[in-house]
Z-matrix of the N, CA and C atoms (Angstrom, degrees):
N
C 1 1.453
C 2 1.528 1 109.26
N 3 1.311 2 114.91 1 132.88
C 4 1.460 3 121.54 2 177.39
C 5 1.521 4 110.18 3 -114.79
N 6 1.322 5 114.82 4 148.82
C 7 1.470 6 120.65 5 168.82
C 8 1.522 7 105.52 6 -93.40
N 9 1.335 8 116.17 7 115.46
C 10 1.459 9 121.63 8 -172.49
C 11 1.520 10 110.25 9 -117.51
N 12 1.331 11 115.67 10 132.66
C 13 1.459 12 121.31 11 170.16
C 14 1.514 13 106.94 12 -98.21
N 15 1.322 14 116.63 13 122.70
C 16 1.458 15 122.92 14 177.95
C 17 1.522 16 108.02 15 -108.39
N 18 1.323 17 116.86 16 109.50
C 19 1.465 18 122.32 17 178.67
C 20 1.521 19 107.73 18 -101.70
N 21 1.327 20 115.79 19 102.63
C 22 1.467 21 122.53 20 -173.87
C 23 1.516 22 109.04 21 -148.23
N 24 1.336 23 116.87 22 124.39
C 25 1.462 24 119.98 23 -178.01
C 26 1.522 25 113.28 24 -88.32
N 27 1.313 26 118.66 25 -14.48
C 28 1.462 27 121.73 26 177.53
C 29 1.530 28 107.96 27 -87.45
N 30 1.318 29 116.23 28 112.81
C 31 1.468 30 121.19 29 -174.42
C 32 1.528 31 112.37 30 -59.43
N 33 1.328 32 117.58 31 -38.25
C 34 1.466 33 120.02 32 179.90
C 35 1.524 34 111.58 33 -65.80
N 36 1.332 35 116.42 34 -46.10
C 37 1.468 36 120.04 35 177.94
C 38 1.526 37 110.50 36 -61.88
N 39 1.324 38 116.20 37 -42.38
C 40 1.469 39 120.78 38 -178.91
C 41 1.526 40 110.96 39 -62.11
N 42 1.326 41 116.88 40 -43.98
C 43 1.465 42 120.98 41 -179.21
C 44 1.524 43 111.39 42 -63.83
N 45 1.336 44 116.86 43 -46.73
C 46 1.466 45 120.31 44 -179.55
C 47 1.525 46 111.54 45 -62.60
N 48 1.323 47 116.76 46 -45.48
C 49 1.467 48 120.44 47 -179.66
C 50 1.524 49 110.64 48 -65.05
N 51 1.325 50 116.55 49 -44.67
C 52 1.467 51 120.13 50 -179.57
C 53 1.528 52 110.72 51 -59.87
N 54 1.332 53 116.54 52 -46.59
C 55 1.465 54 120.03 53 -179.86
C 56 1.528 55 111.68 54 -60.78
N 57 1.327 56 116.62 55 -44.09
C 58 1.469 57 120.50 56 -179.79
C 59 1.526 58 110.83 57 -62.77
N 60 1.317 59 116.55 58 -41.72
C 61 1.467 60 120.60 59 -179.02
C 62 1.523 61 111.95 60 -70.85
N 63 1.317 62 116.77 61 -39.01
C 64 1.464 63 119.99 62 177.91
C 65 1.526 64 111.04 63 -66.69
N 66 1.336 65 117.26 64 -35.08
C 67 1.468 66 120.27 65 175.90
C 68 1.524 67 111.48 66 -63.08
N 69 1.328 68 116.37 67 -26.98
C 70 1.469 69 122.00 68 176.74
C 71 1.527 70 111.62 69 -82.67
N 72 1.347 71 117.14 70 -3.10
C 73 1.456 72 121.11 71 176.89
C 74 1.513 73 115.76 72 95.29
N 75 1.324 74 117.57 73 10.56
C 76 1.463 75 121.06 74 -178.83
C 77 1.525 76 111.38 75 -90.04
N 78 1.320 77 116.00 76 153.92
C 79 1.462 78 122.20 77 173.47
C 80 1.519 79 107.28 78 -94.25
N 81 1.328 80 116.91 79 123.66
C 82 1.462 81 121.13 80 -173.36
C 83 1.520 82 110.33 81 -122.03
N 84 1.321 83 115.45 82 129.04
C 85 1.462 84 122.87 83 171.74
C 86 1.520 85 106.43 84 -110.69
N 87 1.328 86 116.69 85 126.19
C 88 1.458 87 121.37 86 -178.15
C 89 1.519 88 109.84 87 -107.69
N 90 1.338 89 115.78 88 134.26
C 91 1.464 90 121.57 89 176.70
C 92 1.526 91 108.69 90 -130.32
N 93 1.361 92 116.96 91 149.35
C 94 1.456 93 120.46 92 -172.40
C 95 1.526 94 116.44 93 -92.29
N 96 1.334 95 118.48 94 -7.26
C 97 1.463 96 118.81 95 -179.33
C 98 1.524 97 111.37 96 -155.60
N 99 1.317 98 115.12 97 167.50
C 100 1.452 99 120.91 98 -176.00
C 101 1.514 100 114.85 99 -66.15
N 102 1.307 101 117.91 100 -34.01
C 103 1.468 102 121.05 101 179.47
C 104 1.526 103 110.03 102 -65.69
N 105 1.328 104 116.67 103 -46.42
C 106 1.469 105 120.32 104 178.41
C 107 1.530 106 109.82 105 -64.62
N 108 1.319 107 117.59 106 -36.04
C 109 1.466 108 120.90 107 177.36
C 110 1.525 109 110.82 108 -61.63
N 111 1.329 110 117.51 109 -45.55
C 112 1.470 111 120.81 110 178.23
C 113 1.524 112 111.19 111 -61.76
N 114 1.323 113 116.42 112 -44.08
C 115 1.465 114 120.30 113 178.87
C 116 1.531 115 110.97 114 -62.46
N 117 1.326 116 116.30 115 -40.08
C 118 1.463 117 121.28 116 -177.10
C 119 1.526 118 111.75 117 -68.29
N 120 1.330 119 118.04 118 -44.39
C 121 1.472 120 118.66 119 -178.90
C 122 1.525 121 112.19 120 -70.96
N 123 1.327 122 116.67 121 -20.54
C 124 1.468 123 119.46 122 176.30
C 125 1.528 124 111.26 123 -73.13
N 126 1.339 125 116.52 124 -24.71
C 127 1.465 126 121.49 125 -175.26
C 128 1.523 127 114.17 126 -101.92
N 129 1.338 128 116.79 127 -28.61
C 130 1.460 129 121.08 128 -173.66
C 131 1.523 130 110.45 129 -126.68
N 132 1.333 131 117.43 130 145.77
C 133 1.467 132 119.60 131 176.98
C 134 1.532 133 111.50 132 -81.47
N 135 1.314 134 116.19 133 138.68
C 136 1.463 135 122.24 134 176.49
C 137 1.516 136 109.12 135 -132.41
N 138 1.328 137 115.12 136 150.30
C 139 1.461 138 121.53 137 177.28
C 140 1.520 139 111.99 138 -90.96
N 141 1.342 140 116.19 139 -21.65
C 142 1.459 141 120.97 140 -173.19
C 143 1.525 142 109.26 141 -159.17
N 144 1.331 143 115.62 142 146.79
C 145 1.464 144 121.23 143 175.16
C 146 1.519 145 108.17 144 -119.93
N 147 1.325 146 116.41 145 128.08
C 148 1.463 147 122.91 146 169.57
C 149 1.515 148 106.03 147 -101.99
N 150 1.323 149 116.75 148 121.43
C 151 1.455 150 121.18 149 -167.46
C 152 1.518 151 112.69 150 -127.97
N 153 1.315 152 116.39 151 118.86
C 154 1.458 153 121.29 152 170.29
C 155 1.529 154 107.22 153 -72.70
N 156 1.319 155 117.38 154 136.51
C 157 1.467 156 120.00 155 -178.44
C 158 1.525 157 113.07 156 -74.17
N 159 1.323 158 117.34 157 -27.32
C 160 1.465 159 119.73 158 -176.20
C 161 1.519 160 110.34 159 -108.23
N 162 1.311 161 114.65 160 74.49
C 163 1.459 162 121.53 161 179.08
C 164 1.518 163 110.18 162 -100.71
N 165 1.329 164 117.04 163 150.49
C 166 1.466 165 119.37 164 172.60
C 167 1.529 166 111.24 165 -72.37
N 168 1.304 167 115.21 166 162.04
C 169 1.463 168 126.46 167 175.70
C 170 1.521 169 113.34 168 69.13
N 171 1.306 170 119.43 169 -58.49
C 172 1.467 171 123.23 170 173.66
C 173 1.528 172 105.68 171 -132.29
N 174 1.344 173 116.88 172 113.08
C 175 1.465 174 118.29 173 -176.55
C 176 1.530 175 110.99 174 -77.30
N 177 1.313 176 115.79 175 174.94
C 178 1.457 177 120.93 176 -174.65
C 179 1.517 178 114.43 177 -60.00
N 180 1.331 179 117.48 178 -43.14
C 181 1.475 180 120.35 179 -179.90
C 182 1.525 181 110.72 180 -61.80
N 183 1.322 182 116.33 181 -46.76
C 184 1.464 183 119.56 182 180.00
C 185 1.530 184 110.43 183 -63.91
N 186 1.326 185 116.55 184 -43.03
C 187 1.462 186 121.58 185 178.72
C 188 1.531 187 110.83 186 -57.11
N 189 1.322 188 116.68 187 -50.23
C 190 1.466 189 120.88 188 -179.31
C 191 1.526 190 110.54 189 -60.03
N 192 1.322 191 116.91 190 -44.97
C 193 1.458 192 120.44 191 178.84
C 194 1.514 193 112.77 192 -59.69
N 195 1.325 194 116.79 193 -43.07
C 196 1.465 195 120.84 194 179.92
C 197 1.528 196 111.94 195 -67.33
N 198 1.317 197 116.53 196 -42.51
C 199 1.467 198 120.22 197 -179.55
C 200 1.527 199 110.56 198 -66.31
N 201 1.314 200 117.24 199 -44.86
C 202 1.467 201 120.33 200 -178.35
C 203 1.528 202 112.06 201 -69.43
N 204 1.329 203 118.13 202 -26.28
C 205 1.467 204 121.52 203 178.23
C 206 1.524 205 111.94 204 -78.34
N 207 1.323 206 116.85 205 -18.31
C 208 1.461 207 121.78 206 -179.65
C 209 1.527 208 109.08 207 -66.49
N 210 1.293 209 117.24 208 135.02
C 211 1.468 210 120.83 209 -176.83
C 212 1.528 211 112.93 210 -95.60
N 213 1.324 212 117.35 211 11.64
C 214 1.463 213 120.80 212 177.52
C 215 1.523 214 108.98 213 -100.70
N 216 1.304 215 116.56 214 -161.34
C 217 1.466 216 122.81 215 -179.66
C 218 1.521 217 112.88 216 -59.14
N 219 1.331 218 117.93 217 -21.54
C 220 1.461 219 121.45 218 -176.09
C 221 1.520 220 112.67 219 -63.01
N 222 1.317 221 116.97 220 -33.89
C 223 1.462 222 120.83 221 -174.60
C 224 1.526 223 112.98 222 -61.92
N 225 1.324 224 117.48 223 -21.95
C 226 1.462 225 120.91 224 -176.14
C 227 1.524 226 114.53 225 -101.40
N 228 1.321 227 117.94 226 -0.08
C 229 1.465 228 119.92 227 179.84
C 230 1.528 229 109.00 228 -68.39
N 231 1.336 230 117.96 229 125.73
C 232 1.461 231 119.41 230 176.53
C 233 1.530 232 110.83 231 -64.03
N 234 1.324 233 115.30 232 141.23
C 235 1.462 234 121.96 233 178.19
C 236 1.520 235 108.25 234 -122.16
N 237 1.333 236 115.68 235 129.10
C 238 1.457 237 122.62 236 172.60
C 239 1.523 238 106.37 237 -111.04
N 240 1.321 239 116.14 238 124.61
C 241 1.461 240 121.51 239 -176.16
C 242 1.525 241 110.58 240 -91.19
N 243 1.325 242 115.17 241 137.06
C 244 1.462 243 123.58 242 174.30
C 245 1.522 244 107.00 243 -116.21
N 246 1.323 245 117.71 244 124.57
C 247 1.460 246 117.82 245 -179.25
C 248 1.518 247 111.89 246 -153.47
N 249 1.298 248 114.55 247 149.58
C 250 1.448 249 121.37 248 174.14
C 251 1.514 250 111.07 249 -108.53
N 252 1.322 251 116.94 250 7.77
C 253 1.459 252 121.54 251 -172.80
C 254 1.519 253 111.63 252 -127.47
N 255 1.301 254 116.91 253 119.48
C 256 1.450 255 125.50 254 167.50
C 257 1.508 256 118.67 255 34.62
N 258 1.306 257 117.38 256 72.43
C 259 1.462 258 120.25 257 177.66
C 260 1.524 259 112.34 258 -60.37
N 261 1.304 260 117.43 259 -38.60
C 262 1.467 261 120.29 260 -175.97
C 263 1.520 262 112.55 261 -58.64
N 264 1.317 263 116.64 262 -38.76
C 265 1.466 264 119.22 263 -178.21
C 266 1.522 265 112.37 264 -67.84
N 267 1.322 266 117.63 265 -16.84
C 268 1.463 267 121.56 266 -178.30
C 269 1.530 268 113.57 267 -102.71
N 270 1.317 269 118.94 268 -5.26
C 271 1.465 270 121.34 269 -171.28
C 272 1.531 271 113.29 270 -58.47
N 273 1.320 272 118.49 271 -45.18
C 274 1.469 273 120.31 272 179.00
C 275 1.522 274 110.78 273 -62.48
N 276 1.320 275 115.76 274 -41.08
C 277 1.465 276 120.86 275 178.26
C 278 1.525 277 110.02 276 -60.95
N 279 1.340 278 116.56 277 -47.07
C 280 1.462 279 120.66 278 179.98
C 281 1.529 280 110.63 279 -56.85
N 282 1.316 281 116.88 280 -48.34
C 283 1.466 282 121.03 281 -178.77
C 284 1.522 283 111.39 282 -61.87
N 285 1.316 284 116.07 283 -44.03
C 286 1.467 285 120.74 284 -177.74
C 287 1.526 286 111.53 285 -61.84
N 288 1.337 287 116.62 286 -33.88
C 289 1.463 288 120.66 287 -176.22
C 290 1.531 289 113.32 288 -104.84
N 291 1.323 290 116.80 289 17.21
C 292 1.455 291 120.47 290 172.15
C 293 1.512 292 115.88 291 72.28
N 294 1.319 293 117.49 292 24.11
C 295 1.466 294 120.60 293 175.33
C 296 1.524 295 106.39 294 -88.23
N 297 1.319 296 115.27 295 110.48
C 298 1.458 297 120.47 296 -174.29
C 299 1.527 298 112.90 297 -90.09
N 300 1.323 299 116.87 298 -33.42
C 301 1.463 300 120.43 299 -173.50
C 302 1.516 301 111.79 300 -123.53
N 303 1.320 302 114.11 301 148.93
C 304 1.455 303 120.71 302 178.34
C 305 1.520 304 108.64 303 -153.95
N 306 1.321 305 114.94 304 156.07
C 307 1.462 306 122.08 305 176.65
C 308 1.516 307 108.81 306 -130.34
N 309 1.321 308 115.74 307 135.49
C 310 1.457 309 120.95 308 175.52
C 311 1.527 310 108.43 309 -89.07
N 312 1.326 311 115.73 310 134.33
C 313 1.466 312 120.86 311 176.52
C 314 1.524 313 108.87 312 -81.72
N 315 1.305 314 118.08 313 145.33
C 316 1.464 315 125.64 314 -6.14
C 317 1.528 316 109.53 315 -76.21
N 318 1.311 317 115.85 316 140.22
C 319 1.457 318 120.34 317 -179.86
C 320 1.520 319 109.39 318 -112.96
N 321 1.297 320 114.56 319 159.90
C 322 1.455 321 122.73 320 179.23
C 323 1.531 322 108.51 321 -87.69
N 324 1.313 323 117.48 322 136.29
C 325 1.471 324 120.87 323 -178.98
C 326 1.524 325 112.06 324 -61.98
N 327 1.333 326 118.06 325 -30.00
C 328 1.463 327 120.49 326 175.99
C 329 1.526 328 110.59 327 -66.73
N 330 1.326 329 116.08 328 -38.46
C 331 1.464 330 121.00 329 177.23
C 332 1.531 331 110.18 330 -63.66
N 333 1.324 332 116.33 331 -42.80
C 334 1.464 333 121.22 332 176.91
C 335 1.529 334 110.05 333 -60.84
N 336 1.317 335 116.79 334 -47.17
C 337 1.467 336 121.04 335 -178.57
C 338 1.528 337 111.45 336 -61.17
N 339 1.322 338 117.35 337 -38.67
C 340 1.466 339 121.10 338 178.72
C 341 1.523 340 111.18 339 -62.58
N 342 1.316 341 116.91 340 -44.60
C 343 1.469 342 120.52 341 178.52
C 344 1.522 343 110.25 342 -63.62
N 345 1.326 344 116.93 343 -44.54
C 346 1.465 345 120.48 344 -177.73
C 347 1.526 346 110.66 345 -63.93
N 348 1.326 347 117.47 346 -38.93
C 349 1.470 348 120.57 347 178.47
C 350 1.525 349 111.76 348 -58.83
N 351 1.322 350 116.95 349 -32.02
C 352 1.471 351 119.36 350 -179.79
C 353 1.529 352 111.74 351 -66.17
N 354 1.320 353 117.56 352 -21.43
C 355 1.466 354 121.65 353 177.99
C 356 1.530 355 112.12 354 -92.93
N 357 1.313 356 116.95 355 -16.40
C 358 1.463 357 121.16 356 -175.53
C 359 1.525 358 112.32 357 -75.71
N 360 1.303 359 117.79 358 -11.27
C 361 1.467 360 121.10 359 -177.12
C 362 1.520 361 112.54 360 -109.57
N 363 1.318 362 118.26 361 15.92
C 364 1.471 363 121.67 362 -177.73
C 365 1.490 364 111.09 363 -92.75
């Protein structure tokens, strides 16, 4: 079981992902924007962050940069990116900031579950 922060501004995507992850036995906290995500990870421990790249207030790139620059436990939290926009343009950024996994929207819930399982055994 993982404690997962799901940062997703699309309510439908958030609901589907949350349900799929909870069916796998994970505890999921959903937030609608990058600012709330930053506030939430500062207060609560998480094993994994699922991050939409196009979030309001603080977008995915800024969020990743801020988290990775943090010198506390936050810098090591794995981040899985969810995006419907141009993965190729972000690949160098992902590598530079240690983002190993990503899913292009629309994604299959089985595909999401497979990626999440790879983090459940660490």
